[in-house]
C-alpha positions as CSV (number, residue, x, y, z in Angstrom):
1,X,86.6,49.9,153.9
2,X,88.1,53.3,152.9
3,X,87.2,54.3,149.4
4,X,90.3,54.8,147.2
5,X,91.0,57.7,144.8
6,X,93.4,57.5,141.9
7,X,95.3,60.4,140.3
8,X,96.9,59.8,136.9
9,X,100.1,61.9,136.4
10,X,102.8,62.3,133.8
11,X,106.5,61.4,134.6
12,X,107.7,65.0,134.4
13,X,105.7,66.0,137.5
14,X,107.4,63.8,140.0
15,X,109.5,66.4,141.7
16,X,106.7,68.9,141.8
17,X,104.3,66.5,143.5
18,X,106.9,65.1,145.9
19,X,108.7,68.3,146.8
20,X,108.3,67.5,150.5
21,X,108.7,64.3,152.6
22,X,105.5,65.2,154.5
23,X,103.1,66.2,151.8
24,X,101.9,65.3,148.3
25,X,101.1,68.3,146.1
26,X,98.2,68.2,143.6
27,X,97.2,70.9,141.1
28,X,93.7,72.3,141.3
29,X,91.6,74.1,138.6
30,X,88.5,76.2,138.5
31,X,85.3,75.3,136.5
32,X,86.0,77.8,133.8
33,X,89.2,75.9,133.1
34,X,87.7,72.4,132.9
35,X,88.4,70.4,129.8
36,X,84.8,69.7,128.9
37,X,83.2,72.9,127.4
38,X,79.7,71.4,127.7
39,X,79.6,70.9,131.4
40,X,77.4,73.9,132.1
41,X,75.0,72.9,129.3
42,X,74.0,69.8,131.4
43,X,72.5,71.7,134.3
44,X,68.8,72.1,133.1
45,X,66.4,71.9,130.3
46,X,66.9,74.9,128.1
47,X,63.5,74.8,126.4
48,X,62.3,77.8,128.3
49,X,61.5,81.4,127.3
50,X,64.3,83.9,126.9
51,X,63.4,85.8,130.0
52,X,63.8,82.7,132.2
53,X,66.9,81.8,130.3
54,X,68.4,85.2,131.1
55,X,67.7,84.5,134.8
56,X,69.4,81.1,134.5
57,X,72.5,82.8,132.9
58,X,72.6,85.3,135.7
59,X,72.7,82.5,138.2
60,X,75.4,80.7,136.3
61,X,77.5,83.8,136.1
62,X,77.6,83.9,139.9
63,X,78.8,80.3,140.1
64,X,81.7,80.3,142.6
65,X,85.0,79.3,141.1
66,X,86.4,77.0,143.7
67,X,89.6,75.0,143.5
68,X,88.9,71.5,142.2
69,X,91.1,68.5,141.6
70,X,89.9,65.3,139.8
71,X,90.5,61.7,140.5
72,X,89.4,58.4,139.0
73,X,87.7,55.5,140.8
74,X,90.1,53.0,139.1
75,X,93.8,52.7,138.5
76,X,93.5,50.4,135.4
77,X,91.6,52.6,132.9
78,X,93.7,52.3,129.7
79,X,92.5,55.6,128.1
80,X,93.4,57.5,131.4
81,X,96.9,56.1,131.3
82,X,97.1,57.2,127.7
83,X,95.7,60.7,128.2
84,X,96.9,61.8,131.6
85,X,99.9,59.6,132.3
86,X,101.8,60.1,129.0
87,X,100.9,56.9,127.3
88,X,101.8,54.7,130.3
89,X,105.1,56.4,130.9
90,X,103.8,58.1,134.0
91,X,102.2,56.9,137.2
92,X,99.1,56.8,139.4
93,X,98.8,57.8,143.0
94,X,96.3,55.9,145.2
95,X,94.8,58.0,148.1
96,X,92.6,57.1,151.0
97,X,89.5,59.2,150.7
98,X,88.9,58.9,154.5
99,X,92.3,60.2,155.2
100,X,91.8,63.2,152.9
101,X,88.5,63.9,154.5
102,X,90.1,63.8,158.0
103,X,92.7,66.4,157.1
104,X,90.6,68.9,155.1
105,X,88.5,71.3,157.2
106,X,85.9,72.0,154.5
107,X,85.5,70.1,151.2
108,X,83.0,68.4,148.9
109,X,83.7,65.2,147.0
110,X,81.3,63.3,144.8
111,X,81.3,61.1,141.7
112,X,80.6,62.8,138.4
113,X,77.3,61.9,136.7
114,X,77.5,61.3,132.9
115,X,74.7,62.2,130.5
116,X,74.1,63.8,127.1
117,X,70.9,65.4,128.3
118,X,70.3,67.5,131.4
119,X,69.7,65.2,134.4
120,X,67.8,67.8,136.3
121,X,65.1,70.3,135.3
122,X,65.3,73.6,137.2
123,X,62.6,75.3,135.2
124,X,60.3,75.4,138.2
125,X,63.0,77.0,140.4
126,X,63.8,79.5,137.6
127,X,60.1,80.3,137.3
128,X,59.9,81.0,141.0
129,X,62.9,83.3,140.8
130,X,61.3,85.2,137.8
131,X,57.8,85.5,139.2
132,X,58.2,85.5,143.0
133,X,61.7,86.9,143.3
134,X,62.2,85.8,146.9
135,X,65.9,85.5,147.9
136,X,65.5,81.8,149.0
137,X,64.5,80.7,145.5
138,X,67.6,82.4,144.1
139,X,69.6,80.5,146.8
140,X,68.0,77.2,146.0
141,X,68.6,77.8,142.2
142,X,72.3,78.6,142.7
143,X,72.9,75.6,144.9
144,X,71.2,73.3,142.4
145,X,73.2,74.8,139.5
146,X,76.4,74.5,141.6
147,X,76.0,70.7,142.1
148,X,75.0,70.1,138.5
149,X,77.8,72.1,137.1
150,X,80.6,70.7,139.2
151,X,79.5,67.0,139.1
152,X,78.0,66.5,135.6
153,X,79.8,65.7,132.3
154,X,78.9,64.4,128.9
155,X,78.7,60.6,128.5
156,X,81.7,60.6,126.2
157,X,83.8,61.2,129.4
158,X,82.4,58.3,131.3
159,X,85.5,56.1,130.9
160,X,87.2,58.4,133.4
161,X,85.1,57.2,136.3
162,X,85.7,60.6,137.8
163,X,85.4,61.8,141.4
164,X,85.9,65.5,142.1
165,X,87.3,67.1,145.2
166,X,86.3,70.7,145.8
167,X,88.0,72.8,148.5
168,X,87.9,76.3,149.8
169,X,90.4,78.8,148.3
170,X,92.1,79.0,151.7
171,X,93.1,75.3,151.4
172,X,95.4,76.0,148.4
173,X,98.5,78.1,147.9
174,X,99.0,80.0,144.6
175,X,102.7,80.3,143.6
176,X,103.1,81.7,140.1
177,X,99.4,81.7,139.5
178,X,99.0,78.0,140.1
179,X,96.5,76.5,142.6
180,X,98.3,73.8,144.6
181,X,96.7,71.6,147.2
182,X,99.1,70.0,149.8
183,X,97.8,66.6,151.1
184,X,99.5,64.8,154.0
185,X,101.7,62.0,152.8
186,X,99.7,59.7,155.2
187,X,96.8,60.0,152.7
188,X,98.9,58.3,150.0
189,X,98.5,54.5,150.1
190,X,100.1,53.3,146.9
191,X,102.2,54.4,143.9
192,X,101.6,52.6,140.6
193,X,104.2,53.0,137.9
194,X,103.1,52.8,134.2
195,X,103.8,49.9,132.0
196,X,106.1,52.0,129.7
197,X,107.8,54.0,132.5
198,X,111.6,54.4,132.1
199,X,113.9,52.6,134.6
200,X,114.8,56.1,135.9
201,X,111.1,56.8,136.7
202,X,110.7,53.4,138.3
203,X,113.7,53.8,140.5
204,X,112.7,57.3,141.6
205,X,109.1,56.2,142.4
206,X,110.4,53.2,144.4
207,X,112.6,55.5,146.4
208,X,109.7,57.9,147.1
209,X,107.5,54.9,148.0
210,X,110.1,53.7,150.5
211,X,110.6,57.1,152.1
212,X,106.8,57.8,152.5
213,X,105.9,54.2,153.6
214,X,103.4,53.7,150.7
215,X,103.0,50.6,148.6
216,X,104.6,50.3,145.2
217,X,103.2,48.5,142.1
218,X,104.0,48.4,138.4
219,X,101.3,48.2,135.8
220,X,101.5,45.3,133.4
221,X,99.7,44.8,130.1
222,X,98.8,41.2,129.7
223,X,97.8,39.2,126.6
224,X,94.8,37.2,128.0
225,X,92.7,40.2,129.1
226,X,92.1,43.8,128.0
227,X,92.4,44.9,131.7
228,X,95.9,45.6,133.0
229,X,97.2,43.9,136.1
230,X,99.6,44.9,138.8
231,X,102.9,43.5,140.2
232,X,104.3,44.6,143.5
233,X,108.0,45.1,144.5
234,X,108.2,41.4,145.5
235,X,106.8,40.1,142.2
236,X,103.4,39.3,143.6
237,X,100.6,39.5,141.0
238,X,97.5,41.7,141.9
239,X,94.5,43.1,140.2
240,X,91.9,45.9,140.8
241,X,88.7,44.3,142.0
242,X,86.5,47.4,141.5
243,X,87.1,48.8,145.0
244,X,90.8,48.2,145.8
245,X,94.0,46.4,144.7
246,X,93.7,42.8,145.6
247,X,96.2,39.9,145.5
248,X,95.6,37.4,142.7
249,X,94.8,33.9,143.8
250,X,95.9,32.4,140.4
251,X,98.5,33.7,138.1
252,X,100.9,32.7,135.4
253,X,104.2,31.6,136.8
254,X,106.1,33.2,133.9
255,X,104.4,36.5,133.0
256,X,102.4,36.8,136.3
257,X,99.1,37.7,134.6
258,X,96.1,36.6,136.7
259,X,94.4,33.4,135.5
260,X,90.8,32.3,135.5
261,X,91.6,28.6,136.1
262,X,94.2,26.5,137.8
263,X,97.2,26.1,135.5
264,X,101.0,26.7,135.8
265,X,101.2,29.1,132.8
266,X,98.8,31.1,130.7
267,X,98.1,29.8,127.2
268,X,100.5,32.4,125.7
269,X,103.4,31.3,127.9
270,X,102.7,27.6,127.1
271,X,103.7,28.2,123.5
272,X,107.0,26.4,122.9
273,X,109.3,26.0,119.9
274,X,107.6,22.9,118.6
275,X,104.3,24.8,118.5
276,X,105.9,27.7,116.6
277,X,107.4,25.3,114.1
278,X,104.0,23.6,113.6
279,X,102.3,27.0,113.1
280,X,104.9,28.0,110.6
281,X,104.5,24.7,108.7
282,X,100.7,25.4,108.5
283,X,101.2,28.9,107.1
284,X,100.6,28.9,103.3
285,X,102.1,32.3,103.0
286,X,105.5,30.9,103.8
287,X,105.2,28.4,100.9
288,X,104.2,31.2,98.5
289,X,107.1,33.3,99.7
290,X,109.6,30.5,99.1
291,X,108.1,30.1,95.6
292,X,108.5,33.9,95.0
293,X,104.7,34.3,94.3
294,X,103.5,35.8,97.5
295,X,103.5,39.5,96.3
296,X,101.6,38.5,93.2
297,X,99.1,36.5,95.2
298,X,98.4,39.4,97.6
299,X,98.1,41.9,94.8
300,X,95.5,39.7,93.0
301,X,93.5,39.2,96.2
302,X,93.6,42.9,96.9
303,X,92.1,43.5,93.4
304,X,89.4,40.9,94.0
305,X,88.6,42.4,97.5
306,X,88.5,45.9,96.1
307,X,86.1,44.8,93.3
308,X,83.8,43.1,95.9
309,X,83.7,46.3,98.0
310,X,82.7,48.4,94.9
311,X,80.0,45.9,94.0
312,X,78.5,45.9,97.5
313,X,78.6,49.7,97.5
314,X,76.8,49.9,94.2
315,X,74.2,47.4,95.3
316,X,73.5,49.3,98.4
């Protein structure tokens, strides 16, 4: 099974990414432009003497700045949709990692490790560079720092489920100072449109999907689960199973949200007018509102609640 990679993108970048019918263009960055300023602080234990730390800093200063583009391992990460796809108005591109590997001559792709402490201790290597000064130890140190720097982030970023693709500078083109990586359209397997995407965005992405021969899905936010689900162009309900997009075996016949048990509709879609009337009849706020005393009641309860909070604060 080919591993899938997911790129979250805002709606304003459609024409830049799909400027060709044969390629999909992605933006690359260098480590000095990464959005986590602490990445290089997670490469070793810094409780070493200043002389050794200076040697470490020298090695970091020589870290190659290679073009890097970032993916996620999942298309249903809600914060990713919020942060990188303009609050669900954008889209996600699904790529075949095997197809990308087949077309790039030289590359490195790995999952990011997350930690608030250095995962590796290079102090022994640093000591060898300081006291022995043989070229091979400098080489080993730089390679170790390279992998730690490119593939380690603080744990607060773990929701991204990130995989990074590093390529040689010769693999990108640089118009107007940008680093652009052109991947073959055959590497694109699916386009997933955001839950809040405009009709214009949906229509444009459907058109692109048809022309490139990729699949097309729309993300849906259900009410029975905090994980979004997907609906294809034919109205078939699907979900992300941790490795790939899979067809749902059970789903609500009305809202299409996947179900955990056999039933025609989810509990939300089973609510009818009689149930709404019953719920309204059991709501004491409606009675107080008809009597004109609801505002006074809420004001009195707010005062009581505020007094209780002050008492608890004083007692603590």
